[in-house]
PATOR-769987 format. One record per residue (C-alpha): residue in one letter; x, y, z. Coordinates in Angstrom, 2 decimals, padded with zeros to 5 digits. Layout:
PT, residuo, X, Y, Z
PT, A, X, Y, Z
...
% end
This chain:
PT, residuo, X, Y, Z
PT, M, 170.56, -123.54, 098.63
PT, S, 171.93, -122.02, 095.49
PT, K, 173.66, -123.86, 092.73
PT, S, 176.33, -122.40, 090.56
PT, H, 175.53, -121.32, 087.03
PT, D, 177.56, -124.25, 085.64
PT, E, 175.67, -126.76, 087.80
PT, M, 172.33, -125.41, 086.65
PT, D, 173.45, -125.52, 083.02
PT, A, 174.52, -129.15, 083.47
PT, I, 171.16, -130.09, 084.99
PT, I, 169.22, -128.37, 082.21
PT, R, 171.42, -130.05, 079.58
PT, E, 170.75, -133.49, 081.14
PT, I, 167.01, -132.89, 081.16
PT, A, 167.05, -131.70, 077.54
PT, N, 169.03, -134.75, 076.42
PT, E, 166.74, -137.33, 078.07
PT, P, 164.85, -139.55, 075.64
PT, K, 161.37, -138.31, 074.87
PT, R, 158.43, -140.43, 075.99
PT, D, 156.38, -142.02, 073.19
PT, N, 152.82, -140.81, 073.85
PT, R, 151.18, -142.25, 070.73
PT, S, 149.26, -145.00, 072.57
PT, Y, 148.10, -142.59, 075.27
PT, L, 146.95, -140.02, 072.71
PT, A, 145.12, -142.70, 070.69
PT, A, 143.31, -143.93, 073.82
PT, V, 142.29, -140.39, 074.80
PT, A, 141.02, -139.76, 071.26
PT, K, 138.91, -142.96, 071.41
PT, A, 137.49, -141.94, 074.79
PT, R, 136.60, -138.48, 073.47
PT, D, 134.93, -140.04, 070.43
PT, A, 132.95, -142.35, 072.74
PT, V, 131.76, -139.35, 074.77
PT, A, 130.67, -137.58, 071.58
PT, Q, 128.82, -140.70, 070.39
PT, A, 127.07, -141.10, 073.75
PT, E, 126.02, -137.43, 073.74
PT, A, 124.63, -137.87, 070.23
PT, H, 122.79, -141.04, 071.29
PT, F, 121.18, -139.40, 074.33
PT, D, 120.91, -136.01, 072.63
PT, A, 122.12, -134.52, 075.93
PT, P, 125.27, -134.16, 078.02
PT, V, 126.45, -137.38, 079.62
PT, K, 127.93, -138.46, 082.92
PT, V, 130.83, -140.90, 082.67
PT, T, 131.83, -143.46, 085.27
PT, T, 134.83, -145.73, 085.00
PT, K, 135.85, -149.11, 086.34
PT, T, 139.34, -150.50, 086.06
PT, K, 140.81, -153.92, 086.69
PT, V, 143.86, -155.98, 085.90
PT, K, 143.07, -159.30, 084.28
PT, A, 144.96, -162.49, 085.03
PT, S, 146.58, -162.15, 081.60
PT, G, 148.12, -158.87, 082.77
PT, K, 145.87, -156.66, 080.67
PT, F, 144.70, -153.43, 082.30
PT, V, 141.03, -152.91, 081.43
PT, V, 139.13, -149.63, 081.65
PT, K, 135.34, -149.69, 081.30
PT, L, 133.50, -146.45, 080.55
PT, T, 129.78, -146.24, 081.35
PT, F, 127.71, -143.36, 080.02
PT, E, 124.37, -142.08, 081.28
PT, R, 122.39, -138.89, 080.94
PT, A, 123.76, -136.07, 083.09
PT, D, 120.43, -135.02, 084.58
% end
């Protein structure tokens, strides 16, 4: 199925005009996780293995637990 040039231009224009997602919270969380990995590696003086657990609390909070251990 081919679309006309005008239709493709309209689709691209719509995509370009969509509001941008605010990624500040995501980027801050990733930065904290990376810092935690670096701290764990410094603590163990070795590479680490990371496991995660997630749950939704009754209050509606989404909790992520990171557990670090030596990557032997």
